[in-house]
Every structure is written in C-alpha cells, then in structure tokens.
A tleap script that builds the chain and sets N, CA, C and O, in Angstrom:
source leaprc.protein.ff14SB
mol = sequence {
  NMET SER GLY LEU ALA GLY ILE LEU ALA HIE
  HIE HIE ASP PRO GLY VAL TYR ARG TRP HIE
  ALA ALA PHE PRO ALA PRO GLU VAL ALA HIE
  ALA VAL GLU HIE ALA GLY TRP GLN PHE GLY
  TYR VAL ASP GLY TRP HIE HIE GLN THR ARG
  SER GLU PHE LEU ALA ALA LEU GLY GLU ALA
  LEU ASN PHE PRO ASP HIE TYR GLY GLN ASN
  LEU ASP ALA LEU ASN ASP CYS LEU ARG ASP
  LEU PRO GLY ASN THR VAL LEU LEU TRP ASP
  GLY TRP CYS THR LEU ALA ARG GLN ASP GLU
  GLU GLY PHE SER LYS VAL ARG SER ILE LEU
  GLY GLU HIE THR ALA THR LEU THR THR LEU
  LEU ARG GLY ASP GLY PRO GLU VAL ASP VAL
  PRO SER LEU CASP
}
set mol.1.N position { -15.305 -14.707 49.687 }
set mol.1.CA position { -14.248 -14.493 49.446 }
set mol.1.C position { -13.623 -13.569 50.619 }
set mol.1.O position { -12.587 -12.932 50.430 }
set mol.2.N position { -14.532 -13.536 52.191 }
set mol.2.CA position { -14.492 -12.481 52.701 }
set mol.2.C position { -13.063 -12.005 53.330 }
set mol.2.O position { -13.031 -10.791 53.528 }
set mol.3.N position { -11.758 -12.777 53.719 }
set mol.3.CA position { -10.607 -12.561 53.727 }
set mol.3.C position { -9.662 -11.837 52.712 }
set mol.3.O position { -8.785 -10.981 52.827 }
set mol.4.N position { -10.325 -12.687 51.444 }
set mol.4.CA position { -9.538 -11.740 50.339 }
set mol.4.C position { -10.500 -10.510 50.298 }
set mol.4.O position { -9.897 -9.438 50.249 }
set mol.5.N position { -11.857 -10.427 50.306 }
set mol.5.CA position { -12.520 -9.100 50.236 }
set mol.5.C position { -11.611 -8.064 51.360 }
set mol.5.O position { -11.114 -6.984 51.040 }
set mol.6.N position { -11.565 -8.483 52.275 }
set mol.6.CA position { -10.817 -7.321 53.018 }
set mol.6.C position { -9.409 -6.994 52.919 }
set mol.6.O position { -8.897 -6.084 53.570 }
set mol.7.N position { -8.749 -7.772 52.063 }
set mol.7.CA position { -7.559 -7.264 51.753 }
set mol.7.C position { -7.880 -6.232 50.165 }
set mol.7.O position { -7.355 -5.170 49.832 }
set mol.8.N position { -8.484 -6.708 49.755 }
set mol.8.CA position { -8.927 -5.679 48.331 }
set mol.8.C position { -9.461 -4.615 48.805 }
set mol.8.O position { -9.184 -3.482 48.411 }
set mol.9.N position { -10.088 -4.827 49.491 }
set mol.9.CA position { -10.587 -3.251 50.159 }
set mol.9.C position { -9.488 -2.364 51.353 }
set mol.9.O position { -9.697 -1.269 51.874 }
set mol.10.N position { -8.459 -3.163 51.508 }
set mol.10.CA position { -7.543 -2.601 52.392 }
set mol.10.C position { -8.054 -2.588 54.200 }
set mol.10.O position { -7.661 -1.848 55.102 }
set mol.11.N position { -8.820 -3.446 54.222 }
set mol.11.CA position { -9.401 -3.890 55.694 }
set mol.11.C position { -8.120 -4.745 56.183 }
set mol.11.O position { -7.493 -4.336 57.159 }
set mol.12.N position { -7.801 -5.692 55.652 }
set mol.12.CA position { -6.405 -6.186 56.641 }
set mol.12.C position { -5.413 -5.848 55.688 }
set mol.12.O position { -5.674 -5.803 54.486 }
set mol.13.N position { -4.124 -5.572 56.222 }
set mol.13.CA position { -2.899 -5.208 55.701 }
set mol.13.C position { -2.625 -6.700 54.640 }
set mol.13.O position { -3.039 -7.794 55.025 }
set mol.14.N position { -1.863 -6.538 53.258 }
set mol.14.CA position { -1.345 -7.561 52.462 }
set mol.14.C position { -0.336 -7.930 53.161 }
set mol.14.O position { 0.164 -7.213 54.027 }
set mol.15.N position { 0.220 -9.505 52.758 }
set mol.15.CA position { 0.981 -10.351 53.305 }
set mol.15.C position { 0.976 -11.693 52.939 }
set mol.15.O position { 0.063 -12.207 52.294 }
set mol.16.N position { 1.974 -12.279 53.333 }
set mol.16.CA position { 2.102 -13.997 53.127 }
set mol.16.C position { 0.564 -14.327 53.765 }
set mol.16.O position { 0.255 -13.610 54.716 }
set mol.17.N position { -0.418 -15.330 53.342 }
set mol.17.CA position { -1.306 -15.712 54.083 }
set mol.17.C position { -1.755 -17.097 53.961 }
set mol.17.O position { -1.769 -17.543 52.814 }
set mol.18.N position { -2.233 -18.098 55.190 }
set mol.18.CA position { -2.735 -19.624 54.533 }
set mol.18.C position { -4.283 -19.155 53.823 }
set mol.18.O position { -4.720 -18.104 54.294 }
set mol.19.N position { -4.883 -19.611 53.080 }
set mol.19.CA position { -6.238 -19.572 52.668 }
set mol.19.C position { -6.420 -20.782 51.943 }
set mol.19.O position { -5.814 -21.284 50.996 }
set mol.20.N position { -8.078 -21.365 53.082 }
set mol.20.CA position { -8.687 -22.899 52.258 }
set mol.20.C position { -9.730 -22.464 51.172 }
set mol.20.O position { -9.876 -23.151 50.161 }
set mol.21.N position { -10.380 -21.439 51.360 }
set mol.21.CA position { -11.140 -21.235 50.382 }
set mol.21.C position { -11.293 -21.627 48.735 }
set mol.21.O position { -10.665 -21.089 47.823 }
set mol.22.N position { -12.390 -22.809 48.593 }
set mol.22.CA position { -12.241 -23.501 47.379 }
set mol.22.C position { -12.574 -22.652 46.144 }
set mol.22.O position { -12.644 -23.338 45.124 }
set mol.23.N position { -12.790 -21.385 45.971 }
set mol.23.CA position { -13.119 -21.208 44.713 }
set mol.23.C position { -12.237 -21.259 43.652 }
set mol.23.O position { -11.070 -20.952 43.898 }
set mol.24.N position { -12.614 -21.663 42.227 }
set mol.24.CA position { -11.529 -21.544 41.340 }
set mol.24.C position { -11.123 -20.701 41.179 }
set mol.24.O position { -11.735 -19.658 41.407 }
set mol.25.N position { -9.421 -20.730 40.525 }
set mol.25.CA position { -9.092 -19.846 40.299 }
set mol.25.C position { -9.546 -18.583 39.450 }
set mol.25.O position { -9.451 -17.409 39.810 }
set mol.26.N position { -10.105 -19.104 38.137 }
set mol.26.CA position { -10.704 -17.822 37.730 }
set mol.26.C position { -11.280 -16.788 37.827 }
set mol.26.O position { -11.219 -15.782 37.121 }
set mol.27.N position { -12.514 -17.254 39.703 }
set mol.27.CA position { -13.336 -16.250 39.823 }
set mol.27.C position { -12.476 -15.618 41.058 }
set mol.27.O position { -13.078 -14.683 41.585 }
set mol.28.N position { -11.397 -15.868 41.555 }
set mol.28.CA position { -10.420 -15.182 42.469 }
set mol.28.C position { -9.526 -14.038 41.570 }
set mol.28.O position { -9.058 -13.009 42.057 }
set mol.29.N position { -9.400 -14.447 40.174 }
set mol.29.CA position { -8.605 -13.869 39.458 }
set mol.29.C position { -10.100 -12.674 39.031 }
set mol.29.O position { -10.190 -11.447 39.000 }
set mol.30.N position { -10.849 -13.536 38.823 }
set mol.30.CA position { -11.850 -11.954 38.169 }
set mol.30.C position { -12.682 -10.528 39.839 }
set mol.30.O position { -13.348 -9.494 39.804 }
set mol.31.N position { -12.179 -11.236 40.772 }
set mol.31.CA position { -12.862 -10.385 42.024 }
set mol.31.C position { -11.669 -9.879 42.191 }
set mol.31.O position { -11.851 -8.748 42.642 }
set mol.32.N position { -10.123 -10.159 42.037 }
set mol.32.CA position { -8.838 -9.367 42.510 }
set mol.32.C position { -9.296 -8.413 40.899 }
set mol.32.O position { -9.704 -7.256 40.993 }
set mol.33.N position { -9.182 -8.946 39.834 }
set mol.33.CA position { -9.026 -7.540 39.245 }
set mol.33.C position { -10.312 -6.648 39.054 }
set mol.33.O position { -10.188 -5.477 38.696 }
set mol.34.N position { -11.573 -7.220 39.301 }
set mol.34.CA position { -12.318 -6.156 39.563 }
set mol.34.C position { -12.145 -5.424 40.579 }
set mol.34.O position { -12.933 -4.487 40.706 }
set mol.35.N position { -11.397 -5.555 41.301 }
set mol.35.CA position { -10.728 -4.433 42.794 }
set mol.35.C position { -9.880 -3.605 41.869 }
set mol.35.O position { -9.679 -2.468 42.296 }
set mol.36.N position { -9.400 -3.854 40.852 }
set mol.36.CA position { -8.213 -3.413 40.737 }
set mol.36.C position { -6.987 -3.531 40.482 }
set mol.36.O position { -6.224 -2.847 39.800 }
set mol.37.N position { -6.806 -4.751 41.274 }
set mol.37.CA position { -5.033 -5.275 41.926 }
set mol.37.C position { -5.155 -6.295 40.157 }
set mol.37.O position { -6.033 -6.565 39.338 }
set mol.38.N position { -3.851 -6.518 40.323 }
set mol.38.CA position { -3.339 -7.862 39.730 }
set mol.38.C position { -3.265 -9.221 39.843 }
set mol.38.O position { -2.612 -9.445 40.862 }
set mol.39.N position { -3.531 -10.040 39.426 }
set mol.39.CA position { -3.663 -11.282 39.918 }
set mol.39.C position { -2.806 -12.483 39.243 }
set mol.39.O position { -3.245 -12.897 38.170 }
set mol.40.N position { -2.071 -12.858 39.563 }
set mol.40.CA position { -1.281 -14.243 39.291 }
set mol.40.C position { -1.435 -15.758 39.703 }
set mol.40.O position { -2.256 -15.835 40.617 }
set mol.41.N position { -0.988 -16.845 39.386 }
set mol.41.CA position { -1.719 -18.285 39.558 }
set mol.41.C position { -0.707 -19.152 39.472 }
set mol.41.O position { -0.187 -19.218 38.358 }
set mol.42.N position { -0.184 -19.971 40.472 }
set mol.42.CA position { 0.741 -20.558 40.291 }
set mol.42.C position { -0.045 -22.324 40.741 }
set mol.42.O position { -0.712 -22.421 41.771 }
set mol.43.N position { 0.133 -23.312 39.998 }
set mol.43.CA position { -0.244 -24.395 40.063 }
set mol.43.C position { 0.616 -24.939 40.817 }
set mol.43.O position { 1.506 -25.267 40.033 }
set mol.44.N position { 1.112 -25.436 42.470 }
set mol.44.CA position { 1.953 -26.195 42.866 }
set mol.44.C position { 1.802 -27.624 42.623 }
set mol.44.O position { 2.737 -28.411 42.770 }
set mol.45.N position { 0.530 -27.996 42.220 }
set mol.45.CA position { 0.754 -29.348 42.002 }
set mol.45.C position { 1.702 -29.966 40.802 }
set mol.45.O position { 2.259 -31.064 40.806 }
set mol.46.N position { 1.731 -28.932 39.746 }
set mol.46.CA position { 2.334 -28.834 38.539 }
set mol.46.C position { 4.142 -28.735 38.678 }
set mol.46.O position { 5.135 -29.370 38.323 }
set mol.47.N position { 3.911 -27.946 39.161 }
set mol.47.CA position { 5.426 -26.842 39.473 }
set mol.47.C position { 5.888 -27.346 40.846 }
set mol.47.O position { 5.882 -26.504 41.744 }
set mol.48.N position { 6.252 -28.480 41.122 }
set mol.48.CA position { 6.696 -28.897 42.253 }
set mol.48.C position { 7.847 -28.706 42.804 }
set mol.48.O position { 7.916 -28.767 44.031 }
set mol.49.N position { 9.087 -28.413 41.974 }
set mol.49.CA position { 10.355 -28.110 42.466 }
set mol.49.C position { 10.824 -26.642 42.349 }
set mol.49.O position { 10.219 -25.852 41.624 }
set mol.50.N position { 11.824 -26.314 43.013 }
set mol.50.CA position { 11.847 -24.861 43.075 }
set mol.50.C position { 12.310 -24.047 41.713 }
set mol.50.O position { 12.206 -22.829 41.563 }
set mol.51.N position { 12.882 -25.050 40.685 }
set mol.51.CA position { 12.932 -24.300 39.309 }
set mol.51.C position { 11.671 -24.457 38.758 }
set mol.51.O position { 11.348 -23.456 38.119 }
set mol.52.N position { 10.990 -25.173 38.761 }
set mol.52.CA position { 9.609 -25.059 38.463 }
set mol.52.C position { 8.557 -23.913 38.280 }
set mol.52.O position { 7.919 -23.353 37.389 }
set mol.53.N position { 8.833 -23.873 40.277 }
set mol.53.CA position { 7.817 -22.884 40.926 }
set mol.53.C position { 8.513 -21.592 40.515 }
set mol.53.O position { 7.797 -20.605 40.346 }
set mol.54.N position { 9.693 -21.497 40.353 }
set mol.54.CA position { 10.329 -20.050 39.859 }
set mol.54.C position { 9.968 -19.716 38.523 }
set mol.54.O position { 9.437 -18.620 38.346 }
set mol.55.N position { 10.169 -20.489 37.528 }
set mol.55.CA position { 9.338 -20.338 36.414 }
set mol.55.C position { 8.622 -20.156 36.140 }
set mol.55.O position { 8.526 -19.145 35.444 }
set mol.56.N position { 7.468 -20.937 36.418 }
set mol.56.CA position { 5.852 -20.503 36.738 }
set mol.56.C position { 5.472 -18.961 37.242 }
set mol.56.O position { 4.835 -18.080 36.666 }
set mol.57.N position { 6.012 -18.983 38.337 }
set mol.57.CA position { 5.616 -17.581 38.611 }
set mol.57.C position { 6.296 -16.415 37.917 }
set mol.57.O position { 5.698 -15.340 37.898 }
set mol.58.N position { 7.440 -16.519 37.368 }
set mol.58.CA position { 7.604 -15.311 36.402 }
set mol.58.C position { 6.670 -15.320 35.420 }
set mol.58.O position { 6.417 -14.218 34.935 }
set mol.59.N position { 5.925 -16.519 34.874 }
set mol.59.CA position { 4.967 -16.377 33.826 }
set mol.59.C position { 3.559 -15.736 34.540 }
set mol.59.O position { 2.896 -14.862 33.982 }
set mol.60.N position { 3.319 -16.138 35.462 }
set mol.60.CA position { 2.208 -15.862 36.525 }
set mol.60.C position { 1.893 -14.165 36.432 }
set mol.60.O position { 0.824 -13.586 36.244 }
set mol.61.N position { 3.243 -13.634 36.638 }
set mol.61.CA position { 3.720 -12.625 37.291 }
set mol.61.C position { 3.918 -11.734 36.105 }
set mol.61.O position { 3.679 -10.542 36.304 }
set mol.62.N position { 4.330 -12.106 34.854 }
set mol.62.CA position { 4.751 -11.237 33.907 }
set mol.62.C position { 5.889 -10.633 33.864 }
set mol.62.O position { 6.030 -9.575 33.250 }
set mol.63.N position { 6.950 -11.287 34.575 }
set mol.63.CA position { 8.168 -10.858 34.483 }
set mol.63.C position { 8.651 -10.729 33.348 }
set mol.63.O position { 8.039 -11.193 32.387 }
set mol.64.N position { 10.221 -9.873 33.134 }
set mol.64.CA position { 10.330 -9.820 31.972 }
set mol.64.C position { 11.017 -10.515 31.421 }
set mol.64.O position { 11.437 -11.347 32.225 }
set mol.65.N position { 11.392 -10.667 30.483 }
set mol.65.CA position { 11.895 -11.876 29.380 }
set mol.65.C position { 13.804 -11.996 30.130 }
set mol.65.O position { 14.398 -13.072 30.057 }
set mol.66.N position { 14.382 -10.924 30.682 }
set mol.66.CA position { 15.522 -11.286 31.477 }
set mol.66.C position { 15.470 -11.863 32.984 }
set mol.66.O position { 16.485 -12.127 33.629 }
set mol.67.N position { 14.261 -12.009 33.419 }
set mol.67.CA position { 14.105 -12.596 34.557 }
set mol.67.C position { 14.937 -14.028 35.085 }
set mol.67.O position { 14.471 -15.036 34.554 }
set mol.68.N position { 15.649 -14.191 35.675 }
set mol.68.CA position { 16.610 -15.546 35.732 }
set mol.68.C position { 16.291 -16.215 36.238 }
set mol.68.O position { 17.157 -16.870 36.818 }
set mol.69.N position { 14.998 -16.581 36.435 }
set mol.69.CA position { 14.242 -17.787 37.380 }
set mol.69.C position { 15.436 -18.024 38.478 }
set mol.69.O position { 16.299 -18.859 38.204 }
set mol.70.N position { 15.489 -17.451 39.467 }
set mol.70.CA position { 16.641 -17.858 40.923 }
set mol.70.C position { 15.880 -16.407 41.881 }
set mol.70.O position { 15.107 -15.465 41.710 }
set mol.71.N position { 16.593 -16.937 42.763 }
set mol.71.CA position { 15.810 -15.989 44.277 }
set mol.71.C position { 16.361 -14.576 44.058 }
set mol.71.O position { 15.849 -13.558 44.522 }
set mol.72.N position { 17.411 -14.626 43.333 }
set mol.72.CA position { 17.545 -13.208 43.170 }
set mol.72.C position { 17.015 -12.352 42.526 }
set mol.72.O position { 16.664 -11.273 43.002 }
set mol.73.N position { 16.833 -12.782 41.034 }
set mol.73.CA position { 15.962 -12.457 40.490 }
set mol.73.C position { 14.286 -12.391 40.453 }
set mol.73.O position { 13.510 -11.881 39.646 }
set mol.74.N position { 14.074 -13.177 41.759 }
set mol.74.CA position { 12.656 -13.224 41.989 }
set mol.74.C position { 12.133 -11.903 42.762 }
set mol.74.O position { 11.040 -11.339 42.715 }
set mol.75.N position { 13.640 -11.528 43.699 }
set mol.75.CA position { 13.704 -10.451 44.465 }
set mol.75.C position { 13.556 -9.152 43.774 }
set mol.75.O position { 12.626 -8.346 43.811 }
set mol.76.N position { 14.722 -9.128 43.112 }
set mol.76.CA position { 14.379 -8.051 41.817 }
set mol.76.C position { 13.201 -7.622 41.090 }
set mol.76.O position { 12.906 -6.461 40.805 }
set mol.77.N position { 12.477 -8.817 40.785 }
set mol.77.CA position { 11.178 -8.666 39.887 }
set mol.77.C position { 10.050 -8.038 40.335 }
set mol.77.O position { 9.248 -7.337 39.719 }
set mol.78.N position { 10.102 -8.556 42.111 }
set mol.78.CA position { 8.734 -8.241 43.023 }
set mol.78.C position { 9.065 -6.970 43.301 }
set mol.78.O position { 8.123 -6.193 43.452 }
set mol.79.N position { 10.465 -6.438 43.438 }
set mol.79.CA position { 10.387 -4.694 43.696 }
set mol.79.C position { 9.644 -4.202 42.506 }
set mol.79.O position { 9.038 -3.162 42.761 }
set mol.80.N position { 9.504 -4.618 41.305 }
set mol.80.CA position { 9.314 -3.815 40.070 }
set mol.80.C position { 7.590 -4.184 39.737 }
set mol.80.O position { 7.004 -4.056 38.662 }
set mol.81.N position { 7.004 -4.709 41.147 }
set mol.81.CA position { 5.703 -5.218 40.068 }
set mol.81.C position { 4.527 -3.825 40.289 }
set mol.81.O position { 4.331 -3.035 41.212 }
set mol.82.N position { 3.984 -4.003 39.085 }
set mol.82.CA position { 3.263 -2.462 38.415 }
set mol.82.C position { 2.413 -2.092 39.797 }
set mol.82.O position { 2.542 -0.887 40.010 }
set mol.83.N position { 1.887 -2.503 40.439 }
set mol.83.CA position { 0.911 -2.344 41.586 }
set mol.83.C position { 0.436 -3.459 42.404 }
set mol.83.O position { 1.077 -4.510 42.434 }
set mol.84.N position { -0.623 -3.305 43.056 }
set mol.84.CA position { -1.175 -4.340 44.128 }
set mol.84.C position { -1.637 -5.618 43.118 }
set mol.84.O position { -2.167 -5.742 42.014 }
set mol.85.N position { -1.051 -6.575 44.291 }
set mol.85.CA position { -0.670 -8.137 42.912 }
set mol.85.C position { -1.529 -8.763 44.205 }
set mol.85.O position { -1.493 -8.150 45.272 }
set mol.86.N position { -2.346 -10.067 44.079 }
set mol.86.CA position { -2.401 -11.034 44.647 }
set mol.86.C position { -1.937 -12.509 43.842 }
set mol.86.O position { -2.437 -12.852 42.771 }
set mol.87.N position { -1.069 -13.162 44.449 }
set mol.87.CA position { -0.442 -14.277 43.979 }
set mol.87.C position { -1.221 -15.461 44.473 }
set mol.87.O position { -1.293 -15.456 45.702 }
set mol.88.N position { -1.664 -16.204 44.053 }
set mol.88.CA position { -2.834 -17.277 44.466 }
set mol.88.C position { -1.599 -18.746 43.947 }
set mol.88.O position { -1.412 -19.126 42.791 }
set mol.89.N position { -1.073 -19.190 44.951 }
set mol.89.CA position { -0.475 -20.526 45.195 }
set mol.89.C position { -0.964 -21.795 45.670 }
set mol.89.O position { -0.836 -22.245 46.809 }
set mol.90.N position { -1.723 -22.499 44.368 }
set mol.90.CA position { -2.156 -23.501 45.064 }
set mol.90.C position { -1.327 -25.144 45.152 }
set mol.90.O position { -0.727 -25.604 44.181 }
set mol.91.N position { -1.399 -25.604 45.999 }
set mol.91.CA position { -0.148 -27.039 45.715 }
set mol.91.C position { 0.940 -26.624 46.303 }
set mol.91.O position { 1.997 -27.207 46.066 }
set mol.92.N position { 0.888 -25.358 47.330 }
set mol.92.CA position { 2.555 -24.840 47.522 }
set mol.92.C position { 2.805 -25.887 48.392 }
set mol.92.O position { 4.028 -25.985 48.490 }
set mol.93.N position { 2.136 -26.883 49.207 }
set mol.93.CA position { 3.071 -27.589 50.171 }
set mol.93.C position { 3.558 -28.848 49.628 }
set mol.93.O position { 3.952 -29.746 50.371 }
set mol.94.N position { 3.546 -28.953 48.290 }
set mol.94.CA position { 4.749 -29.723 47.558 }
set mol.94.C position { 6.144 -29.747 47.481 }
set mol.94.O position { 7.020 -30.607 47.572 }
set mol.95.N position { 6.057 -28.047 47.206 }
set mol.95.CA position { 7.621 -27.275 47.543 }
set mol.95.C position { 8.109 -27.545 49.082 }
set mol.95.O position { 9.173 -28.042 49.453 }
set mol.96.N position { 7.180 -27.142 49.743 }
set mol.96.CA position { 7.070 -27.045 51.366 }
set mol.96.C position { 8.011 -28.636 51.671 }
set mol.96.O position { 9.148 -28.821 52.105 }
set mol.97.N position { 7.168 -29.381 51.316 }
set mol.97.CA position { 7.876 -30.637 51.898 }
set mol.97.C position { 8.500 -31.135 51.297 }
set mol.97.O position { 9.254 -31.746 52.054 }
set mol.98.N position { 8.951 -31.485 49.560 }
set mol.98.CA position { 10.225 -31.613 48.799 }
set mol.98.C position { 11.352 -30.831 49.226 }
set mol.98.O position { 12.352 -31.446 49.595 }
set mol.99.N position { 11.354 -29.297 49.239 }
set mol.99.CA position { 12.406 -28.744 49.409 }
set mol.99.C position { 12.279 -27.646 50.924 }
set mol.99.O position { 12.027 -26.473 50.649 }
set mol.100.N position { 12.381 -27.862 51.898 }
set mol.100.CA position { 11.696 -26.965 52.896 }
set mol.100.C position { 12.835 -25.443 53.047 }
set mol.100.O position { 12.385 -24.322 53.287 }
set mol.101.N position { 14.044 -25.685 52.885 }
set mol.101.CA position { 14.605 -24.875 52.453 }
set mol.101.C position { 14.435 -23.730 51.584 }
set mol.101.O position { 14.362 -22.553 51.939 }
set mol.102.N position { 14.376 -24.226 50.332 }
set mol.102.CA position { 13.737 -23.574 48.629 }
set mol.102.C position { 12.774 -22.888 49.440 }
set mol.102.O position { 12.896 -21.707 49.767 }
set mol.103.N position { 11.847 -23.606 49.755 }
set mol.103.CA position { 10.219 -23.069 50.413 }
set mol.103.C position { 10.475 -21.780 51.114 }
set mol.103.O position { 10.105 -20.674 50.719 }
set mol.104.N position { 11.163 -22.045 52.220 }
set mol.104.CA position { 11.442 -20.866 53.319 }
set mol.104.C position { 12.170 -19.962 52.769 }
set mol.104.O position { 11.919 -18.800 53.088 }
set mol.105.N position { 13.050 -20.167 51.992 }
set mol.105.CA position { 13.750 -18.812 50.890 }
set mol.105.C position { 12.691 -18.487 50.150 }
set mol.105.O position { 12.241 -17.548 50.807 }
set mol.106.N position { 11.921 -18.629 49.152 }
set mol.106.CA position { 10.819 -18.377 48.735 }
set mol.106.C position { 9.780 -17.346 49.507 }
set mol.106.O position { 9.567 -16.145 49.340 }
set mol.107.N position { 9.249 -18.274 50.379 }
set mol.107.CA position { 8.123 -17.794 51.068 }
set mol.107.C position { 8.538 -16.115 51.936 }
set mol.107.O position { 7.709 -15.227 52.132 }
set mol.108.N position { 10.374 -16.046 52.428 }
set mol.108.CA position { 10.899 -15.108 52.758 }
set mol.108.C position { 10.619 -13.775 52.043 }
set mol.108.O position { 9.939 -12.809 52.388 }
set mol.109.N position { 11.408 -14.037 50.856 }
set mol.109.CA position { 11.060 -13.358 49.896 }
set mol.109.C position { 9.861 -12.532 49.433 }
set mol.109.O position { 9.777 -11.307 49.359 }
set mol.110.N position { 8.843 -13.575 49.101 }
set mol.110.CA position { 7.757 -13.289 49.211 }
set mol.110.C position { 6.797 -12.336 50.469 }
set mol.110.O position { 5.755 -11.694 50.339 }
set mol.111.N position { 7.426 -12.515 51.342 }
set mol.111.CA position { 7.112 -11.585 52.810 }
set mol.111.C position { 7.829 -10.351 52.371 }
set mol.111.O position { 7.307 -9.241 52.467 }
set mol.112.N position { 8.969 -10.537 51.910 }
set mol.112.CA position { 9.548 -8.922 52.010 }
set mol.112.C position { 8.815 -7.934 51.042 }
set mol.112.O position { 9.089 -6.737 51.126 }
set mol.113.N position { 7.770 -8.432 50.001 }
set mol.113.CA position { 7.234 -7.385 49.050 }
set mol.113.C position { 6.175 -6.963 49.590 }
set mol.113.O position { 5.657 -6.180 48.794 }
set mol.114.N position { 5.474 -7.068 50.650 }
set mol.114.CA position { 4.207 -6.677 50.951 }
set mol.114.C position { 3.642 -5.687 50.381 }
set mol.114.O position { 2.587 -5.817 49.761 }
set mol.115.N position { 4.243 -4.605 50.506 }
set mol.115.CA position { 3.857 -3.334 49.974 }
set mol.115.C position { 2.853 -3.230 48.929 }
set mol.115.O position { 1.758 -2.670 48.994 }
set mol.116.N position { 3.588 -4.092 47.578 }
set mol.116.CA position { 2.342 -4.788 46.630 }
set mol.116.C position { 2.071 -6.292 46.469 }
set mol.116.O position { 1.461 -6.653 45.462 }
set mol.117.N position { 2.402 -7.042 47.215 }
set mol.117.CA position { 2.154 -8.350 46.950 }
set mol.117.C position { 1.356 -9.198 47.806 }
set mol.117.O position { 1.735 -9.094 48.972 }
set mol.118.N position { 0.372 -10.014 47.654 }
set mol.118.CA position { -0.583 -10.758 48.787 }
set mol.118.C position { -0.342 -11.874 48.110 }
set mol.118.O position { -0.349 -12.098 46.900 }
set mol.119.N position { -0.028 -12.866 49.470 }
set mol.119.CA position { 0.576 -14.436 48.751 }
set mol.119.C position { -0.595 -15.109 49.225 }
set mol.119.O position { -0.829 -15.091 50.433 }
set mol.120.N position { -1.321 -15.671 48.473 }
set mol.120.CA position { -2.258 -16.839 49.145 }
set mol.120.C position { -1.869 -17.909 48.955 }
set mol.120.O position { -1.886 -18.232 47.768 }
set mol.121.N position { -1.286 -19.085 50.062 }
set mol.121.CA position { -1.037 -20.510 49.934 }
set mol.121.C position { -2.088 -20.912 50.202 }
set mol.121.O position { -2.694 -20.645 51.239 }
set mol.122.N position { -2.519 -21.706 49.198 }
set mol.122.CA position { -3.502 -22.525 49.253 }
set mol.122.C position { -3.923 -23.629 49.332 }
set mol.122.O position { -3.800 -24.354 48.345 }
set mol.123.N position { -4.493 -24.080 50.400 }
set mol.123.CA position { -4.616 -25.618 50.863 }
set mol.123.C position { -4.035 -26.063 52.233 }
set mol.123.O position { -3.643 -25.331 53.142 }
set mol.124.N position { -4.061 -27.362 52.187 }
set mol.124.CA position { -3.254 -28.024 53.484 }
set mol.124.C position { -2.200 -28.146 53.009 }
set mol.124.O position { -1.850 -28.145 51.829 }
set mol.125.N position { -1.314 -28.326 54.482 }
set mol.125.CA position { 0.129 -28.527 54.092 }
set mol.125.C position { 0.499 -28.493 55.554 }
set mol.125.O position { -0.239 -28.377 56.532 }
set mol.126.N position { 2.602 -28.699 55.438 }
set mol.126.CA position { 2.668 -28.665 56.892 }
set mol.126.C position { 2.526 -26.817 57.397 }
set mol.126.O position { 2.217 -25.744 56.879 }
set mol.127.N position { 2.998 -27.378 58.773 }
set mol.127.CA position { 2.948 -25.998 59.900 }
set mol.127.C position { 3.583 -25.053 59.237 }
set mol.127.O position { 4.722 -25.404 58.926 }
set mol.128.N position { 3.234 -23.775 58.830 }
set mol.128.CA position { 4.205 -22.428 58.587 }
set mol.128.C position { 3.610 -21.831 59.430 }
set mol.128.O position { 2.481 -21.972 59.899 }
set mol.129.N position { 4.724 -20.873 59.696 }
set mol.129.CA position { 4.317 -19.639 60.550 }
set mol.129.C position { 4.105 -18.233 59.498 }
set mol.129.O position { 4.896 -17.371 59.116 }
set mol.130.N position { 2.667 -18.464 59.253 }
set mol.130.CA position { 2.272 -17.124 58.302 }
set mol.130.C position { 0.468 -17.520 58.761 }
set mol.130.O position { -0.150 -18.585 58.749 }
set mol.131.N position { 0.023 -15.967 59.173 }
set mol.131.CA position { -1.751 -15.965 59.663 }
set mol.131.C position { -2.315 -16.784 58.463 }
set mol.131.O position { -1.729 -17.012 57.405 }
set mol.132.N position { -3.581 -17.187 58.832 }
set mol.132.CA position { -4.761 -17.627 58.289 }
set mol.132.C position { -5.388 -16.427 57.607 }
set mol.132.O position { -5.358 -15.351 58.205 }
set mol.133.N position { -5.869 -16.497 56.587 }
set mol.133.CA position { -6.710 -15.222 56.489 }
set mol.133.C position { -8.460 -16.082 55.992 }
set mol.133.O position { -9.273 -15.619 55.191 }
set mol.134.N position { -8.560 -17.116 56.615 }
set mol.134.CA position { -10.237 -18.078 56.652 }
set mol.134.C position { -10.753 -17.021 58.224 }
set mol.134.O position { -11.846 -17.205 58.760 }
savepdb mol mol.pdb
quit
C-alpha cells in the first residue's frame, strides 16, 4: 500500500488518484482507519449510473439524511466531512464510459475537497487527467 501509506503519513498530498493495487476493500479500510482517517467505499461495478453512484457515495461517507443525491448536495456534504477521509472507488470506469460529462463533474467536485478527501479511482479505465498513486 506504499502510495496510500504515503498519503496516510502525509508524505503525499491528498487528491484524486488512479490506483491499481488489488488489496481487498476491507484491508484498505483497516489501513486507513488504523491511521486515524475515515474510509468510504463505492463499488462502481454495481452503482453504474450517476444517480446510483451519488446514492452509494452518500451511504459510504455517512452523509446526513437530508443529502439530496445530486451534485450540489454532494459538494455541500463534502464540505462537512468530519476529518481526513479516503474514498476508494472501484469500477469508476463504468460511469466514466457511460456518462463522461457526469463523471467529469463528479471528479471535479471530489477534487475540490482535497483538504479532507483523497479519492482513489481503482482499476483500469479511460484516460483521465489524474496522477497515479502506483
């Protein structure tokens, strides 16, 4: 987990990264939580549309009940994250391929909240302008 370990130890800046490590999500969660960070996981293979992703993200990051599951609500709720958080998004490529504009907007919003949020886009997918954590 070297790239992730660097983020958790504050050796790398938080941000949105491509990540190809094959660790099971529970192991990633354990490492993240052991470092004192919050963890959220979205399985994009099962939540492929923008609305499905936004609902799953709200659940993964424990957004309040009034979360509206839209881009404005996402932006608002990310402002209120309780502390350093890692979001592991497996299967991100399904949304990126099916709804390029929606994916771009979501990625942009996630990237605006790097003071408290690191997003790991795990797995292969279309070329996107984010650095690799590998």
